[in-house]
C-alpha positions in Angstrom: -23.5 -46.4 -79.9 -21.3 -48.6 -81.9 -19.1 -45.6 -83.0 -18.7 -44.6 -79.3 -17.6 -48.2 -78.4 -15.0 -48.2 -81.2 -13.7 -44.8 -80.1 -13.5 -46.0 -76.4 -11.7 -49.2 -77.5 -9.1 -47.2 -79.6 -8.5 -44.7 -76.8 -8.1 -47.5 -74.3 -5.6 -49.3 -76.5 -3.7 -46.1 -77.0 -3.6 -45.5 -73.2 -2.4 -49.1 -72.5 0.3 -48.8 -75.3 1.6 -45.5 -73.9 1.5 -46.9 -70.3 3.3 -50.1 -71.4 6.0 -48.1 -73.3 6.6 -45.8 -70.3 6.7 -48.6 -67.7 9.2 -50.6 -69.8 11.9 -48.1 -69.7 15.2 -49.8 -68.8 16.7 -47.1 -66.6 14.8 -46.1 -63.5 15.3 -43.2 -61.2 17.7 -44.1 -58.4 16.1 -45.3 -55.1 17.5 -46.8 -51.9 21.2 -47.5 -52.1 21.5 -46.2 -55.7 20.0 -42.9 -54.6 22.3 -42.7 -51.6 25.3 -43.2 -53.9 24.0 -40.7 -56.5 23.5 -38.1 -53.8 27.0 -38.7 -52.3 28.5 -38.5 -55.8 27.0 -35.1 -56.6 28.7 -33.5 -53.6 32.2 -32.5 -54.5 33.4 -30.6 -51.4 36.1 -32.3 -49.3 37.3 -34.5 -52.1 40.8 -34.9 -53.4 41.3 -35.5 -57.2 43.5 -38.3 -58.5 47.1 -36.9 -59.0 45.7 -33.7 -57.4 44.2 -32.6 -60.7 40.6 -32.1 -61.8 41.7 -32.1 -65.4 39.9 -34.6 -67.7 41.7 -37.7 -68.7 41.2 -39.6 -72.0 39.6 -42.9 -71.4 42.3 -45.6 -71.1 42.7 -48.6 -73.4 41.7 -50.9 -70.6 38.4 -49.2 -69.8 35.1 -50.9 -70.2 33.2 -47.6 -69.9 31.8 -46.1 -73.1 32.5 -42.5 -72.2 35.5 -40.8 -73.7 36.8 -38.8 -70.7 37.1 -39.3 -66.9 38.3 -37.8 -63.7 38.4 -39.5 -60.3 38.0 -38.1 -56.8 38.3 -39.5 -53.3 36.5 -38.5 -50.1 38.6 -37.5 -47.1 38.5 -41.1 -45.8 39.7 -42.6 -49.1 42.3 -39.8 -49.6 44.2 -41.2 -46.6 45.4 -43.9 -49.1 46.8 -41.4 -51.6 50.4 -40.3 -51.6 51.5 -36.7 -51.7 51.3 -36.8 -55.6 47.6 -37.8 -55.3 48.2 -41.4 -56.5 47.0 -44.5 -54.7 49.7 -46.0 -52.4 50.9 -49.4 -53.4 49.2 -52.2 -51.6 46.6 -49.8 -50.1 43.4 -51.2 -48.7 40.8 -48.4 -48.5 39.1 -48.1 -45.0 35.4 -48.3 -44.2 33.6 -45.1 -45.4 35.9 -44.6 -48.4 34.0 -43.1 -51.3 35.6 -43.0 -54.7 33.8 -41.4 -57.6 34.8 -41.6 -61.2 33.1 -39.0 -63.2 32.6 -40.2 -66.8 32.2 -37.6 -69.5 30.5 -38.2 -72.9 32.6 -35.2 -74.3 34.8 -32.6 -72.8 31.9 -30.7 -71.2 29.1 -33.3 -70.6 29.1 -35.5 -67.5 27.4 -38.7 -68.5 27.7 -41.1 -65.6 29.1 -41.7 -62.2 31.0 -44.9 -61.5 31.1 -45.2 -57.7 32.8 -47.4 -55.1 31.7 -47.0 -51.5 33.3 -49.1 -48.7 30.3 -50.1 -46.5 30.9 -53.6 -45.3 27.5 -53.8 -43.5 25.4 -53.0 -46.5 23.3 -55.7 -48.0 24.6 -54.4 -51.4 28.3 -54.8 -50.5 30.5 -57.3 -52.3 32.7 -59.8 -50.5 35.3 -57.1 -50.0 32.9 -54.6 -48.5 32.5 -52.4 -51.6 29.2 -51.1 -52.8 29.3 -50.6 -56.6 27.2 -47.8 -58.2 26.8 -47.0 -61.8 24.4 -44.0 -62.0 23.7 -41.7 -64.9 24.1 -37.9 -64.3 20.4 -37.5 -64.6 19.8 -39.8 -61.6 18.7 -42.8 -63.5 20.4 -46.1 -62.7 22.7 -47.7 -65.3 23.3 -50.7 -63.0 21.9 -51.1 -59.6 24.1 -51.4 -56.5 22.1 -54.5 -55.7 24.1 -56.4 -58.4 27.2 -56.0 -56.2 29.4 -54.9 -59.2 29.0 -58.2 -61.0 29.6 -56.6 -64.4 32.5 -54.5 -63.0 34.6 -56.8 -60.8 36.1 -58.8 -63.7 37.8 -55.7 -65.1 38.6 -54.2 -61.7 40.2 -57.4 -60.6 42.9 -57.4 -63.3 46.6 -57.5 -62.6 48.1 -54.4 -60.9 44.8 -53.3 -59.3 45.0 -51.7 -55.9 41.8 -52.7 -53.9 39.9 -52.7 -57.3 41.4 -49.4 -58.3 43.2 -49.1 -61.7 44.0 -45.5 -61.8 47.8 -46.1 -61.1 47.9 -48.8 -63.8 46.4 -46.7 -66.6 47.4 -43.2 -65.5 50.8 -43.6 -63.9 
């Protein structure tokens, strides 16, 4: 009887340990606004690439993102603020419904993360300027929740020469 009790106690401790480790994972699967942003970011039809090119760009010196490469695309609403060369017009303010997706690549072939800006003023997750910020890993886990309203992003995106939080023209003229 004593041996069975010890075995039961050991198995229970193992189960609790495994459960605790799995429930403490930092990155969770996207839900709510994060899932909405992730799903919108995976769709590529109807987008315009920055400078009309889907070529990978090397990460800029001013980037706070750890990935080495990127490319940025704009949905049809946001694309109304791009000029004929695919660059953001000076002084532009993106309209409601604008979706801007920066694809961040770990290397020249591996998409690691999406950095997303979605203009949705009525969202509970929107910042003071109406932007909903998403930072979602390519596997659908959340790197930083939209509920944080871009608090770890805004300081970089507010630097001089930004255009409605966009820095593409500054670093990729």
